[in-house]
Every structure is written in structure tokens, then in C-alpha cells.
N, CA, C and O atoms as CSV, one atom per row, in Angstrom:
chain,resi,resn,atom,element,x,y,z
A,1,UNK,N,N,108.749,157.606,122.438
A,1,UNK,CA,C,109.754,156.606,122.076
A,1,UNK,C,C,109.467,155.266,122.780
A,1,UNK,O,O,109.589,154.206,122.165
A,2,UNK,N,N,109.098,155.313,124.030
A,2,UNK,CA,C,108.816,154.061,124.740
A,2,UNK,C,C,107.548,153.409,124.228
A,2,UNK,O,O,107.447,152.182,124.208
A,3,UNK,N,N,106.564,154.223,123.808
A,3,UNK,CA,C,105.338,153.662,123.246
A,3,UNK,C,C,105.653,152.866,121.973
A,3,UNK,O,O,105.139,151.764,121.785
A,4,UNK,N,N,106.480,153.418,121.120
A,4,UNK,CA,C,106.829,152.758,119.867
A,4,UNK,C,C,107.628,151.476,120.137
A,4,UNK,O,O,107.397,150.460,119.482
A,5,UNK,N,N,108.552,151.514,121.082
A,5,UNK,CA,C,109.348,150.321,121.372
A,5,UNK,C,C,108.477,149.246,122.007
A,5,UNK,O,O,108.680,148.060,121.748
A,6,UNK,N,N,107.504,149.639,122.840
A,6,UNK,CA,C,106.586,148.636,123.402
A,6,UNK,C,C,105.753,147.986,122.302
A,6,UNK,O,O,105.537,146.774,122.297
A,7,UNK,N,N,105.294,148.813,121.376
A,7,UNK,CA,C,104.507,148.297,120.261
A,7,UNK,C,C,105.342,147.352,119.397
A,7,UNK,O,O,104.856,146.309,118.959
A,8,UNK,N,N,106.596,147.723,119.156
A,8,UNK,CA,C,107.472,146.858,118.359
A,8,UNK,C,C,107.764,145.552,119.100
A,8,UNK,O,O,107.846,144.490,118.482
A,9,UNK,N,N,107.919,145.630,120.417
A,9,UNK,CA,C,108.144,144.409,121.203
A,9,UNK,C,C,106.923,143.491,121.120
A,9,UNK,O,O,107.058,142.275,120.986
A,10,UNK,N,N,105.738,144.083,121.202
A,10,UNK,CA,C,104.525,143.278,121.087
A,10,UNK,C,C,104.415,142.631,119.705
A,10,UNK,O,O,104.034,141.467,119.582
A,11,UNK,N,N,104.752,143.393,118.681
A,11,UNK,CA,C,104.725,142.831,117.330
A,11,UNK,C,C,105.732,141.687,117.187
A,11,UNK,O,O,105.428,140.655,116.590
A,12,UNK,N,N,106.918,141.879,117.735
A,12,UNK,CA,C,107.951,140.838,117.662
A,12,UNK,C,C,107.510,139.583,118.418
A,12,UNK,O,O,107.683,138.464,117.936
A,13,UNK,N,N,106.940,139.784,119.602
A,13,UNK,CA,C,106.479,138.654,120.400
A,13,UNK,C,C,105.355,137.911,119.667
A,13,UNK,O,O,105.320,136.680,119.646
A,14,UNK,N,N,104.439,138.679,119.068
A,14,UNK,CA,C,103.340,138.076,118.320
A,14,UNK,C,C,103.862,137.300,117.112
A,14,UNK,O,O,103.345,136.228,116.799
A,15,UNK,N,N,104.868,137.825,116.437
A,15,UNK,CA,C,105.455,137.142,115.280
A,15,UNK,C,C,106.121,135.849,115.711
A,15,UNK,O,O,105.996,134.832,115.029
A,16,UNK,N,N,106.829,135.874,116.834
A,16,UNK,CA,C,107.503,134.665,117.328
A,16,UNK,C,C,106.479,133.615,117.739
A,16,UNK,O,O,106.652,132.430,117.457
A,17,UNK,N,N,105.410,134.053,118.407
A,17,UNK,CA,C,104.372,133.099,118.806
A,17,UNK,C,C,103.682,132.503,117.579
A,17,UNK,O,O,103.373,131.312,117.554
A,18,UNK,N,N,103.446,133.321,116.575
A,18,UNK,CA,C,102.838,132.823,115.348
A,18,UNK,C,C,103.732,131.822,114.636
A,18,UNK,O,O,103.255,130.824,114.095
A,19,UNK,N,N,105.038,132.094,114.638
A,19,UNK,CA,C,105.989,131.171,114.022
A,19,UNK,C,C,106.027,129.854,114.785
A,19,UNK,O,O,106.049,128.781,114.182
A,20,UNK,N,N,106.035,129.937,116.121
A,20,UNK,CA,C,106.043,128.721,116.937
A,20,UNK,C,C,104.763,127.914,116.709
A,20,UNK,O,O,104.809,126.688,116.607
A,21,UNK,N,N,103.632,128.596,116.629
A,21,UNK,CA,C,102.370,127.905,116.383
A,21,UNK,C,C,102.388,127.236,115.004
A,21,UNK,O,O,101.902,126.115,114.851
A,22,UNK,N,N,102.934,127.906,114.026
A,22,UNK,CA,C,103.006,127.345,112.678
A,22,UNK,C,C,103.883,126.087,112.662
A,22,UNK,O,O,103.532,125.088,112.034
A,23,UNK,N,N,105.011,126.143,113.348
A,23,UNK,CA,C,105.905,124.978,113.401
A,23,UNK,C,C,105.231,123.820,114.120
A,23,UNK,O,O,105.318,122.677,113.672
A,24,UNK,N,N,104.552,124.106,115.243
A,24,UNK,CA,C,103.860,123.038,115.970
A,24,UNK,C,C,102.728,122.436,115.131
A,24,UNK,O,O,102.492,121.228,115.170
A,25,UNK,N,N,102.043,123.276,114.386
A,25,UNK,CA,C,100.969,122.789,113.519
A,25,UNK,C,C,101.528,121.869,112.433
A,25,UNK,O,O,100.913,120.852,112.112
A,26,UNK,N,N,102.684,122.214,111.866
A,26,UNK,CA,C,103.298,121.362,110.835
A,26,UNK,C,C,103.768,120.038,111.432
A,26,UNK,O,O,103.638,118.990,110.798
A,27,UNK,N,N,104.315,120.080,112.650
A,27,UNK,CA,C,104.750,118.845,113.310
A,27,UNK,C,C,103.544,117.950,113.579
A,27,UNK,O,O,103.607,116.739,113.363
A,28,UNK,N,N,102.450,118.537,114.048
A,28,UNK,CA,C,101.230,117.766,114.300
A,28,UNK,C,C,100.716,117.144,113.007
A,28,UNK,O,O,100.318,115.979,112.996
A,29,UNK,N,N,100.721,117.907,111.923
A,29,UNK,CA,C,100.257,117.386,110.642
A,29,UNK,C,C,101.129,116.214,110.180
A,29,UNK,O,O,100.606,115.202,109.714
A,30,UNK,N,N,102.455,116.344,110.307
A,30,UNK,CA,C,103.347,115.249,109.919
A,30,UNK,C,C,103.120,114.012,110.778
A,30,UNK,O,O,103.106,112.891,110.268
A,31,UNK,N,N,102.940,114.214,112.090
A,31,UNK,CA,C,102.706,113.096,112.995
A,31,UNK,C,C,101.417,112.364,112.623
A,31,UNK,O,O,101.390,111.135,112.563
A,32,UNK,N,N,100.345,113.130,112.371
A,32,UNK,CA,C,99.077,112.500,111.999
A,32,UNK,C,C,99.181,111.788,110.654
A,32,UNK,O,O,98.597,110.720,110.472
A,33,UNK,N,N,99.912,112.363,109.722
A,33,UNK,CA,C,100.087,111.722,108.416
A,33,UNK,C,C,100.854,110.412,108.551
A,33,UNK,O,O,100.481,109.399,107.960
A,34,UNK,N,N,101.928,110.443,109.335
A,34,UNK,CA,C,102.732,109.226,109.510
A,34,UNK,C,C,101.931,108.146,110.222
A,34,UNK,O,O,101.978,106.983,109.820
A,35,UNK,N,N,101.195,108.507,111.275
A,35,UNK,CA,C,100.405,107.494,111.980
A,35,UNK,C,C,99.296,106.945,111.081
A,35,UNK,O,O,98.974,105.759,111.143
A,36,UNK,N,N,98.715,107.806,110.251
A,36,UNK,CA,C,97.682,107.330,109.323
A,36,UNK,C,C,98.273,106.350,108.316
A,36,UNK,O,O,97.672,105.315,108.032
A,37,UNK,N,N,99.442,106.669,107.778
A,37,UNK,CA,C,100.074,105.768,106.812
A,37,UNK,C,C,100.453,104.440,107.455
A,37,UNK,O,O,100.300,103.384,106.841
A,38,UNK,N,N,100.954,104.491,108.703
A,38,UNK,CA,C,101.317,103.254,109.394
A,38,UNK,C,C,100.081,102.398,109.671
A,38,UNK,O,O,100.104,101.180,109.490
A,39,UNK,N,N,99.005,103.050,110.111
A,39,UNK,CA,C,97.772,102.304,110.375
A,39,UNK,C,C,97.232,101.694,109.089
A,39,UNK,O,O,96.760,100.558,109.090
A,40,UNK,N,N,97.299,102.443,107.994
A,40,UNK,CA,C,96.836,101.933,106.713
A,40,UNK,C,C,97.689,100.743,106.280
A,40,UNK,O,O,97.164,99.753,105.770
A,41,UNK,N,N,98.989,100.836,106.480
A,41,UNK,CA,C,99.879,99.726,106.116
A,41,UNK,C,C,99.578,98.488,106.965
A,41,UNK,O,O,99.618,97.364,106.465
A,42,UNK,N,N,99.275,98.700,108.253
A,42,UNK,CA,C,98.956,97.562,109.116
A,42,UNK,C,C,97.657,96.895,108.679
A,42,UNK,O,O,97.559,95.668,108.689
A,43,UNK,N,N,96.664,97.683,108.297
A,43,UNK,CA,C,95.406,97.112,107.816
A,43,UNK,C,C,95.638,96.348,106.522
A,43,UNK,O,O,95.113,95.249,106.347
A,44,UNK,N,N,96.425,96.926,105.609
A,44,UNK,CA,C,96.707,96.237,104.353
A,44,UNK,C,C,97.434,94.919,104.603
A,44,UNK,O,O,97.156,93.924,103.935
A,45,UNK,N,N,98.369,94.902,105.565
A,45,UNK,CA,C,99.088,93.670,105.878
A,45,UNK,C,C,98.145,92.632,106.460
A,45,UNK,O,O,98.243,91.448,106.136
A,46,UNK,N,N,97.230,93.069,107.318
A,46,UNK,CA,C,96.269,92.139,107.912
A,46,UNK,C,C,95.380,91.530,106.829
A,46,UNK,O,O,95.104,90.331,106.852
A,47,UNK,N,N,94.931,92.354,105.884
A,47,UNK,CA,C,94.099,91.844,104.786
A,47,UNK,C,C,94.895,90.849,103.955
A,47,UNK,O,O,94.373,89.802,103.571
A,48,UNK,N,N,96.165,91.169,103.671
A,48,UNK,CA,C,97.004,90.261,102.882
A,48,UNK,C,C,97.241,88.949,103.629
A,48,UNK,O,O,97.204,87.877,103.026
A,49,UNK,N,N,97.485,89.033,104.949
A,49,UNK,CA,C,97.693,87.813,105.736
A,49,UNK,C,C,96.447,86.942,105.730
A,49,UNK,O,O,96.539,85.719,105.622
A,50,UNK,N,N,95.279,87.570,105.846
A,50,UNK,CA,C,94.036,86.793,105.812
A,50,UNK,C,C,93.832,86.163,104.443
A,50,UNK,O,O,93.362,85.030,104.340
A,51,UNK,N,N,94.184,86.895,103.394
A,51,UNK,CA,C,94.055,86.348,102.050
A,51,UNK,C,C,94.969,85.134,101.880
A,51,UNK,O,O,94.569,84.129,101.294
A,52,UNK,N,N,96.214,85.231,102.401
A,52,UNK,CA,C,97.134,84.096,102.315
A,52,UNK,C,C,96.605,82.899,103.090
A,52,UNK,O,O,96.688,81.762,102.626
A,53,UNK,N,N,96.060,83.165,104.277
A,53,UNK,CA,C,95.522,82.080,105.090
A,53,UNK,C,C,94.334,81.417,104.395
A,53,UNK,O,O,94.225,80.191,104.370
A,54,UNK,N,N,93.446,82.235,103.832
A,54,UNK,CA,C,92.305,81.696,103.101
A,54,UNK,C,C,92.785,80.889,101.896
A,54,UNK,O,O,92.255,79.814,101.613
A,55,UNK,N,N,93.774,81.402,101.199
A,55,UNK,CA,C,94.320,80.694,100.045
A,55,UNK,C,C,94.923,79.352,100.458
A,55,UNK,O,O,94.796,78.356,99.745
A,56,UNK,N,N,95.580,79.341,101.620
A,56,UNK,CA,C,96.170,78.098,102.126
A,56,UNK,C,C,95.089,77.058,102.406
A,56,UNK,O,O,95.200,75.903,101.995
A,57,UNK,N,N,94.030,77.490,103.117
A,57,UNK,CA,C,92.977,76.535,103.460
A,57,UNK,C,C,92.222,76.068,102.225
A,57,UNK,O,O,91.853,74.897,102.141
A,58,UNK,N,N,91.984,76.945,101.275
A,58,UNK,CA,C,91.303,76.543,100.043
A,58,UNK,C,C,92.192,75.578,99.265
A,58,UNK,O,O,91.701,74.601,98.699
A,59,UNK,N,N,93.486,75.845,99.234
A,59,UNK,CA,C,94.400,74.920,98.568
A,59,UNK,C,C,94.428,73.564,99.237
A,59,UNK,O,O,94.500,72.534,98.567
A,60,UNK,N,N,94.369,73.562,100.580
A,60,UNK,CA,C,94.339,72.308,101.323
A,60,UNK,C,C,93.052,71.546,101.035
A,60,UNK,O,O,93.081,70.334,100.819
A,61,UNK,N,N,91.926,72.252,101.031
A,61,UNK,CA,C,90.659,71.601,100.685
A,61,UNK,C,C,90.677,71.085,99.257
A,61,UNK,O,O,90.133,70.023,98.954
A,62,UNK,N,N,91.310,71.855,98.393
A,62,UNK,CA,C,91.363,71.461,96.977
A,62,UNK,C,C,92.147,70.162,96.814
A,62,UNK,O,O,91.763,69.303,96.021
A,63,UNK,N,N,93.232,70.014,97.551
A,63,UNK,CA,C,94.007,68.777,97.444
A,63,UNK,C,C,93.284,67.623,98.114
A,63,UNK,O,O,93.405,66.482,97.669
A,64,UNK,N,N,92.529,67.898,99.182
A,64,UNK,CA,C,91.801,66.818,99.855
A,64,UNK,C,C,90.586,66.361,99.050
A,64,UNK,O,O,90.269,65.172,99.006
A,65,UNK,N,N,89.914,67.316,98.416
A,65,UNK,CA,C,88.692,66.985,97.688
A,65,UNK,C,C,88.941,66.635,96.226
A,65,UNK,O,O,88.072,66.071,95.561
A,66,UNK,N,N,90.106,66.963,95.737
A,66,UNK,CA,C,90.383,66.740,94.326
A,66,UNK,C,C,90.425,68.074,93.593
A,66,UNK,O,O,89.969,69.089,94.119
A,67,UNK,N,N,90.965,68.075,92.389
A,67,UNK,CA,C,91.146,69.344,91.681
A,67,UNK,C,C,89.884,69.815,90.983
A,67,UNK,O,O,89.764,71.005,90.694
A,68,UNK,N,N,88.933,68.924,90.699
A,68,UNK,CA,C,87.719,69.316,89.982
A,68,UNK,C,C,86.576,69.569,90.976
A,68,UNK,O,O,85.633,68.785,91.076
A,69,UNK,N,N,86.689,70.683,91.703
A,69,UNK,CA,C,85.616,71.031,92.627
A,69,UNK,C,C,85.165,72.453,92.351
A,69,UNK,O,O,85.791,73.164,91.564
A,70,UNK,N,N,84.088,72.871,92.992
A,70,UNK,CA,C,83.594,74.236,92.815
A,70,UNK,C,C,84.554,75.244,93.433
A,70,UNK,O,O,84.553,76.414,93.048
A,71,UNK,N,N,85.388,74.798,94.403
A,71,UNK,CA,C,86.349,75.704,95.028
A,71,UNK,C,C,87.436,76.112,94.042
A,71,UNK,O,O,87.840,77.274,93.999
A,72,UNK,N,N,87.900,75.165,93.261
A,72,UNK,CA,C,88.995,75.483,92.338
A,72,UNK,C,C,88.548,76.446,91.246
A,72,UNK,O,O,89.343,77.254,90.767
A,73,UNK,N,N,87.285,76.366,90.853
A,73,UNK,CA,C,86.808,77.241,89.790
A,73,UNK,C,C,86.568,78.662,90.301
A,73,UNK,O,O,86.740,79.622,89.551
A,74,UNK,N,N,86.176,78.807,91.563
A,74,UNK,CA,C,85.786,80.135,92.032
A,74,UNK,C,C,86.941,80.915,92.643
A,74,UNK,O,O,87.000,82.134,92.482
A,75,UNK,N,N,87.850,80.261,93.331
A,75,UNK,CA,C,88.873,80.991,94.077
A,75,UNK,C,C,90.250,80.879,93.439
A,75,UNK,O,O,90.926,81.887,93.235
A,76,UNK,N,N,90.658,79.681,93.129
A,76,UNK,CA,C,92.012,79.461,92.618
A,76,UNK,C,C,91.936,79.099,91.142
A,76,UNK,O,O,91.204,78.176,90.784
A,77,UNK,N,N,92.639,79.768,90.306
A,77,UNK,CA,C,92.605,79.445,88.870
A,77,UNK,C,C,93.255,78.104,88.573
A,77,UNK,O,O,93.308,77.687,87.416
């Protein structure tokens, strides 16, 4: 009887540890997914900010040089 109860206790402990490991693995996966999405969003924002800055400077050059330049044909419609 004690052998069977020890075996059942070991099985229960193993099941609980497996459940805890599964939950921790899911939390880690969610954390990595969220950080990846945030990093991707930050990179996209940086690219957009650079595009706006480039557009600003090209627009400024376009007004200084006139509207009929090679800049207006290639970058700004």
C-alpha cells in the first residue's frame, strides 16, 4: 500500500511540475512575442520618421531650387 501511494505521489508531483513548466513556457513565449512586436514597431516608426525627414528636406530643396528639378521627378510626385 505504501509503495503504491509513493508512486502516486511521484506521479502527482511530476504532473504538477510538468504543468508549471508548461505555464512558464507559455509566459516566456508571450513575453518574447510581445517584445518582438514592440521592437518591430519601433523599427517601423524609425523608418517612417526618417522617411518624413527625408521628404521634408527634399521638399525644402525643391522649393529652393524650383519645381522643375530632377528631385521632384524622382522622389516627390
